[in-house]
C-alpha positions in Angstrom: 92.8 85.7 93.2 95.1 83.2 94.9 97.8 85.7 96.0 95.2 87.9 97.5 93.7 85.0 99.5 97.1 84.1 100.7 97.7 87.7 101.8 94.4 87.8 103.7 95.2 84.5 105.4 98.7 85.9 106.4 97.3 89.1 107.8 94.6 87.1 109.7 97.4 85.1 111.3 99.2 88.3 112.2 95.9 89.7 113.6 95.5 86.7 115.8 99.0 87.1 117.2 98.4 90.9 117.8 95.0 90.1 119.4 96.6 87.5 121.7 99.3 90.0 122.7 96.8 92.8 123.4 94.7 90.3 125.5 97.8 89.4 127.5 98.6 93.2 128.1 95.0 93.7 129.3 95.4 90.8 131.8 98.6 92.2 133.1 97.0 95.6 133.7 94.0 94.0 135.4 91.6 95.0 132.5 89.9 91.6 132.7 86.7 92.7 130.9 88.6 94.0 127.9 90.8 90.9 127.9 87.7 88.7 127.8 86.3 90.8 124.9 89.5 90.4 122.9 89.6 86.7 123.6 86.1 86.3 122.3 86.5 88.4 119.2 86.2 86.3 116.0 85.5 89.3 113.8 88.2 88.4 111.2 87.8 84.9 109.7 90.7 85.0 107.2 88.5 84.3 104.1 87.4 87.9 103.4 87.7 89.7 100.1 89.7 93.0 100.0 86.4 94.9 100.2 85.2 92.9 103.2 88.6 93.3 104.9 88.5 97.1 104.5 84.9 97.2 105.8 86.2 95.5 109.0 89.0 98.1 109.3 86.4 100.9 109.1 84.3 99.5 112.0 84.6 101.2 115.4 86.2 98.0 116.8 88.5 97.6 113.8 90.0 101.1 113.8 90.4 101.1 117.6 92.3 97.8 117.4 94.5 99.0 114.5 95.4 102.4 116.0 95.8 101.1 119.6 97.9 98.1 118.6 99.8 99.6 115.7 98.5 96.8 113.5 99.3 95.9 110.9 102.8 97.1 110.2 103.5 99.5 107.4 105.3 96.8 105.5 102.1 94.6 105.7 99.9 97.5 104.6 102.2 98.0 101.6 101.6 94.4 100.4 98.0 95.5 99.7 98.9 98.5 97.6 99.0 96.5 94.3 95.3 95.6 94.8 94.3 99.3 94.6 92.6 99.7 98.0 92.0 103.4 97.1 88.8 102.2 95.4 87.6 101.5 99.0 89.0 104.7 100.6 92.4 103.3 101.8 95.4 105.3 100.6 98.8 103.7 101.2 102.0 105.7 100.4 100.0 107.8 97.9 101.9 111.1 98.3 99.9 114.3 98.2 96.2 114.0 97.3 93.1 116.2 97.5 89.7 114.7 98.2 86.3 116.3 98.6 83.3 114.7 100.5 85.2 111.4 100.9 83.0 109.7 103.5 85.5 107.1 104.6 89.3 107.8 104.3 92.1 105.8 105.7 95.6 107.3 105.1 98.6 105.2 105.7 102.4 105.9 105.5 103.7 108.5 103.0 100.3 110.0 102.4 99.4 113.7 102.8 95.8 114.5 102.0 93.8 117.8 101.9 90.3 116.8 102.7 87.4 119.1 102.1 83.9 118.6 103.6 80.9 120.9 103.2 77.9 118.6 102.8 75.6 117.7 105.7 77.0 114.3 106.4 79.1 112.2 108.7 82.6 111.5 107.6 85.4 109.3 109.0 89.1 110.0 108.6 91.7 107.5 110.0 95.5 107.9 109.9 98.4 105.5 110.6 102.1 105.1 110.2 103.0 108.8 109.8 100.2 109.9 107.4 99.1 113.5 107.4 95.8 115.2 106.7 94.6 118.8 106.5 90.8 118.8 107.1 88.7 121.7 106.0 85.2 121.3 107.4 82.4 123.8 106.6 78.6 123.9 106.3 77.1 121.3 108.6 79.6 118.6 108.0 80.8 116.3 110.8 84.3 114.7 110.6 85.4 112.0 113.0 89.2 111.7 113.1 91.2 108.9 114.7 94.9 108.4 114.4 97.9 106.7 115.8 100.7 108.5 117.6 102.9 108.9 114.4 100.3 110.7 112.3 99.3 114.4 112.2 96.1 116.2 111.4 95.5 119.9 111.1 92.0 121.3 110.6 90.0 124.4 109.8 86.4 124.5 111.0 84.0 127.0 109.5 80.2 127.6 109.8 78.5 124.9 111.8 80.9 122.1 111.0 82.3 119.8 113.7 85.5 117.8 114.1 85.2 114.8 116.5 88.2 113.2 118.1 
C-alpha cells in the first residue's frame, strides 16, 4: 500500500541519518574499521515490504545496529503497529502476552511477555524501549537474548537449556 511504502521510505531516511551519526562516532573514537563498515552498509534500500523490513531487523547486523543506536525511536516503531507486525514476531505496545516456542520475538515499548521454550531449537528474543520478558527455558532449548539499556529480562533455566547474551 502507498502509506506503507511512504513509511518505509521515511524510516530508510532516518536509518541513513542514524548510520551516518554512528559512523561519525566511530571515527571520533578511532574505530576506523567499524566506521568504514558502517559507511559501506547498503543493507536497507527503502523499497522493502514490511516482511522484508522485519527480516532485516532480525539479522545479526540489524539487531546490533538497532539496540546500539537506539534506532528507530519508539514513536517511529508505533507507526508500524497498524500494519500488524506481530504476524512476523514484532510486538509493539502489546501489553501482557504469553508465547510458546516463538522462534523470533522482538518486544518493543509497553510489552511484557512470558516466553516458554522447551523444544530443541534456537530462539531469538530482542527487546527495546522498555519492553520486558520473562523467559522460561527447559529441555534442550537455546535462547539468544539481546536488549537495549531500557529493557529487562528475567529467566528460569531448567534441564539442559541455555540462555545466550
